[in-house]
Every structure is written in structure tokens, then in C-alpha cells.
C-alpha positions, 0 to 999 in steps of 0.5 A: 499499499501507498505511505507516507514514504512511498508516495509517488512524485509520478502517476503515469497516465492511465491511456487510451485502449492498453496503450496503458498495458501492463508493459508499461506499468509494470517498467514504470514501477520499477522505476519506483513511482506509481504504473497504471494500466488503463482497464478500458474494453480490458476483456476484449484486449483479452480475448483478443490477445488469447485468439492472435496466440498468446505471443510469449504466453502472458495471459497464460501466465496471469491466467494460473494464479487466477484465485478463481474457477474458471481460467480452463474455460476461458483457454479452452472457449478463446485461445487459439493454438497460433493464433488467427489465420490470415484475415481472419476476424476475431470473435467477439464478446457479447455486447454489454447490457446491465443483466450479463451472464456469470459467464461474460462476467468471469470475462471481466474478472480475469482480464481485468486481474491479469492485466494487475497481474502481470504490471506488478509482476518482479516487484514490490511497488503499487500498481494502479488502474483507470477507469472511466465513469461513463463506461458504467456497465464492465466498472464492478466486474472491471474493479473485482478482478484488478482487486484480485490481483492486488490494486493498490490505487484507483483512479477514475475520470470522465463523470463524478464516481461518488459510489465508487469508493462504496462499491471498492469497500463491498468488494473488498468484502467480496460482497454485492456492489451497486452503482446508480446506471445513468439512463436516458428517456422516460423515468422511472419510479426508482433509479435503476442499478448495476449490480455486481456479486462476486459470488456469480463467479465462484463459489469459496469463501476468499479472505478480504481483500485490500481496499485499493487508494482511489483518486478520482480525476476532476477538472474543478475545486468545486467537484473536488469537494462534492466526491469529499462530502457526498461520496458513499466512502473513502477519498483518498486524493485527486488526480486535476486534470486541465483541458490539455491533456490527452482522451477525453476533456471535461468541456468548458465551463459555460456556452461552448465557442470554437475557435477558428478551428473548431476547437472549444475555448477554455477560458480562466473558469476552466482553471481550477484553482489550487488554493482551494485544492490545497484547502481540501487536505488530502494529496493531489497530482496535477495533470494535462502540460506537466510533463517536463522537469520545470513543470514537475518543480512548479506542480510541487511548488503548488503543494502538489505531492506531484504529477501525471504524465500520460503522453510522454510515457505512449511514447516510450517502448515500453509503450503499448501503442503500435509500434509503428503509431508509435514512431510516428508520434515521436518522430512527429514530435521531433519535427514538429508536425504533430497536432494535435485537435480537440475534436468536440464532436468526437466520442459519444461520450459528448466529452471532448475528445484530442485525436492526432493528426501528422502534418506534412512539409506545405502545413508544417503550419498548424494553425493554417493546416486544413483541418476539416479536409484532415478528417474529412477522410475519416467519414469513408469508415463504414460505421458499425457498433459492435463492441457497445462500450460507449452504448448509453441506455435508454428508457423506452415510453412501456419501460424496456431499454435499449441501447445506442450509440452516436457512432453507430448507423446512423437509421439506427440510431434514429430507430432507436429514438436518436436524433440525426443530428447527434450523429455528425462527426460521431466516430468510433473509439472502442474500434478505432483505440484497439486499433491503435495497440495492434488489435484491429478488425478485420473487416471486408472492408480491410483492416479497421483504422487507427485512431491516435491520441494524446495530451497537447505538450509534445516538448517532452517526447520531443526533448526524449527523442532529440536526445535519444531517438527512442527511450525508455520509461526509465528515461523518462521518470529519470529526466523529469527527474532531474537525473538525466539532461535532455 
């Protein structure tokens, strides 16, 4: 467990779908800082690794330590010796719903267990997991699987996770846990809940688990105050994230306004009051544009415990990014040709979402680059929703709950009562982010395209790339701590 003498100065960000995978988290932990895995869509990552033959045998090695029954059943169902045939599509898991079978829950539990177990292998440092509050349906079995493997920190953003502390308390005792399910449409007399009973995946009594620390991600002191006062359990610290961070960003406060490139405009109201954060009396880490030694020093001077850094680690050798994409990111940052566009429409969640594009020599000045034309090619992708992590539950007039996503085929979304205007510009993050890590789905029209995200601040990537060419997680940590010049 993290104690006062082991509070990390650097928390590695939980990026994308397995960009922050077990290899990256393990490497960061070995430097004495907090390595974090991304828990988003890990069940799909898990079954795709097995279908690819589990190169290196890592998933099977972790499953051998799963403390509940079912590991062999999972291997019999999903593992393919030698991997898939060329061009063969991946088999898909059933999409999550409010109620899922124990077998479906087991996949999620085992996937999160395996990722955390591998991240913890070979060292004694704490490991964290990052989950999106917006991705509600798999949250409870994901947490339970991570806790079975000894995860010590839970980080959650993209929402207001007030019920997570109570869920952690219950799951640590192997007791049923519940979360309120956010449902659009016709109100119900009673709020609907997501429930998970650990007994559904094991029948034997297990010793209590260590309850991990909980660090929600906030973009305002008011949200931090609300979480401290109204959460159903203990909040242990905060990640304070600004709008330059990669992936999803909190929307600007007030009426949404866009700049000439079509990006949300953030102003003074979006700057976090650090005096007020210090007054809350719990540790906090600053994120979004803090990935340099100078910014780390600034954060410490402001009373922060340290910083959370994502993009710098996305470019390191241990990152889960497909090697070709990682090289593209690093080379573009070093050459000054990386342009990060804060897209107000791409994410089905409605949150602004950072997208990376690489400028050619003609458009070296990002302020004059044709952003709209750059993104127009995305429309060539045929819309399909076959993973469903960002689907929104909707209650119809007859009480039935359906699931829809504004990135699914337009006619399907409209047939489910959605507005056509909500589909404009939406992208399938689920499939695109899996392509980022070399696990793209094979389709009749070819291979699923990647959708790369990173933070605005690429100075650290450029500096380390200029000094090292390619660089490791240890290089990044030592540079941040001032031990290595760049």
C-alpha cells in the first residue's frame, strides 16, 4: 500500500485502450513511481490476445494464478494455438447490458486480474488502474478482477464517481456492490442499478482483499469538494486535470464556443483554484501539460504531491501503441509536425476528445492547416457498433431499456429514438483505439483504422526523442526527476 514515505511524484497516465498496458505499468513501477494500467475494454483486449495465440504466454501465465474457478474454461473458449489465420476476424464478446451472465462477467474479472497481475510481476511497488466513469456497465467486475490481483490505486475520470468508494469497500469483502445506472429517456419510479455479486464467479469463501486507494480525476475544485462530502466512502486523493491532457477532456464551463479551427475555447473559469485544492487537505497530482522537469517543480511548489503524465509515456518503448504508430508519434513530435486537435464531436460521450494528426511539410504551420479536410477521410469508414462500451442505456415509454450510440449506423440510431444531428462527426472510439494497439478488427472493407489520441504538450516527447532517438520509461522518469538532461 502507498504510505507517506512512498507517495509517488509521478503517476503514469492510464491511456486509451491498453496503451497503458501491463508492460508500461510494470516498467514505470520498477523506477519507483506509480505505474497504471488502463482498464477500458480490457475484456476485449484479453480475448483478442488469446485469439492471436498469446505471444510470450503472458496471459496464460497470469491465468494460472487466478484465485477463482474458470481459467481453463476461458482458455478452452478463446485461446487459439498459433493465432488466427491471416485476415480472419476476431470473435466478439457479447456486448454489455445491465444484466449479464456469470460467464460474461468472468471474462471481465479475469481480464482485469491478468493485466494487474502482470503489471505487479517481479517488483514490490504499487500498481494502479484507470477506468472511465462514463463506461459504466463493466465497472464493477473490472474493479473486482483488479482487486483480486492486488491493485492498490483506482483512478477514475470522465464523470462524477461518487459511488465508487462504497463499491470498493464492498468488493474488498467479496460482498455485492451496486452503482446507479445513468439512463436517458422516460423516468422510472425507482433508479435502476448495476449490481455485481462476486459470488457469481466463485463459490468458495476468500480472505478479504485490500481496499485500494481512490483518486478521482477532477477539473474543478467544486467537483473535488462534492466528491469529498457526498461520496459513499473514502476519497484518498485527486488527479487535477487541465484541458491540455490527452483523450477525453471536461467541456469548457459555460456556453461552448469554438475557435477558428473548430476546437472548444477554454478560459479563466476552467483554471483550477490550487489554493482551494490545498485547503481540502488531501494529496493531489496535477495533469495536463505537466510532463517536463520544470512543470514538475512548479507542481511541487504549488503544494501538489506530484504530477500525472500520459503522452510522454505513450511515446516510450514499453508503451502499448503499435510500434509503427509509436514511431510516427515520436518522429512527428521531434520534427514539429504533430498537431493535436481537440475535437468537440468525435467522442460518442459528448466530451471533447484529443486527436493526433501528422502534418506534411506543406502544412507545417498547424494554425493554417486544413483541419476539416484532414478529418474528412474518416467518413470513409463504414459505421458499425459491435463492441458497445460507449452505448447509452435509454428507457422507452413501455419501460424497456435499449442501448444506442451516436457513432453507430445513423439509421439504427434514429430508429432507437436518437436525433440525426447527434450522429454528425461521431467516431467509433472503441474500434479505433483497439487498432492503436495492434488489435484491429478485420472487415470486408479492410482493416479497422487507428484513431490516435495524445495530449497537447509534446515537448517532453520531442526532447527525449532528440536526446535518445527512442526512449524507455526509465529514461522518461529520470528526465522528469532531473537525473538525465535532454
